C-alpha positions, 0 to 999 in steps of 0.5 A: 499499499501507497500513501499518496500525499495531498500538496497544495499549489497555488494555481490548479495547473502548476508546472513541472518546475513547481511540482519536483520542487514539491515532491522535494519539500514535502520530502514525497518517499519513493517506490521501487519497481523490482518484480521480475514477474516472469523468470524468462525476462530477467533484466532489471533496470534501476527504477523508482517513483513517488506520486501525490496529488492535488485537488485536481491533479495526479503527479507522479516522477519515475527515475529510471537507470537502464543500459538502454534507451530508445525513443523512436516515438516522437509525438504521441498520435500513433505511437507504440511507447512500449516498444520503447524505455517506457515507464506505465501508470495503470489505475482503477480510480472509483470502486463503483465500477472495474474501469482502469485507466492505462497511462504509457509513456517513454522515456522523452514522455510521448505515449498513450492513454486510455480506459475501459473495462478488459484489455479489448475494447478499450477507449483510447483517448486522442489528441486533445486529451493527451495534451492535457497531460503535462510531462517533462523528461531530462532526456528533452523531446527529441527521438531517437534510436537505440543507445547503449550506455548506463543511462539515468532519466527522469520523467515528471508528470501532471494527469488532470483528475477530470481526464478519468472520464470514464468514472465517476471518481469525485474528490479521490481524497481520503479513499483508497484506488487501486493500481500498479506501475511499470517499466517495459521496452519490448524493441530494446536489446533487453526486453523487459516486463518489472512491476510495482506489486507482483503479476502471478500470470504465465506471460507478460500482461500488464493488463492485469487489474485483479494482480494491482496494488493498493493507493490511498489519498490523504 
């Protein structure tokens, strides 16, 4: 279980710089993404994340150290970020239904956002929604092919709560929700599927809400 601290800003859409400052000022702790669920994919990059929220938004920050980085996709439309160096956030925000949302971003912040109650027949939100998710990567925003080395990168994200529009979530304060956090890279030289909460399936499948962990919002 993770306690999601509530933080306050002077406006409802703080800058990424302001978000990072609040993360540090409030000493928001990091959580490890370090579960190897499928032994045939043993590579485990060093990945951690932290999460907070305000009245209007959810804030995430991932920090990653890995041997390879890739950002083939340089725009949201038509992207498949899971093929790149990718971090993911899956959330069931409401206890009234089984709708879960998946935000998948590559290491330059390009990605997809979708919602639905099962892996198939999901609503994939378009550019009008995605452009409202503010994100900034330490690697910039220009795409590149696979690079080998010892890389460290960070991405900070702000997700307006209103974008979870398939659910009636109301105020999350004082409530608990189900979620999981991931790191993957299907087209990297060392393919991997690492999670925060353990997934007990035969094959890699992040779309496993029964294996989500718990977030409790202040």
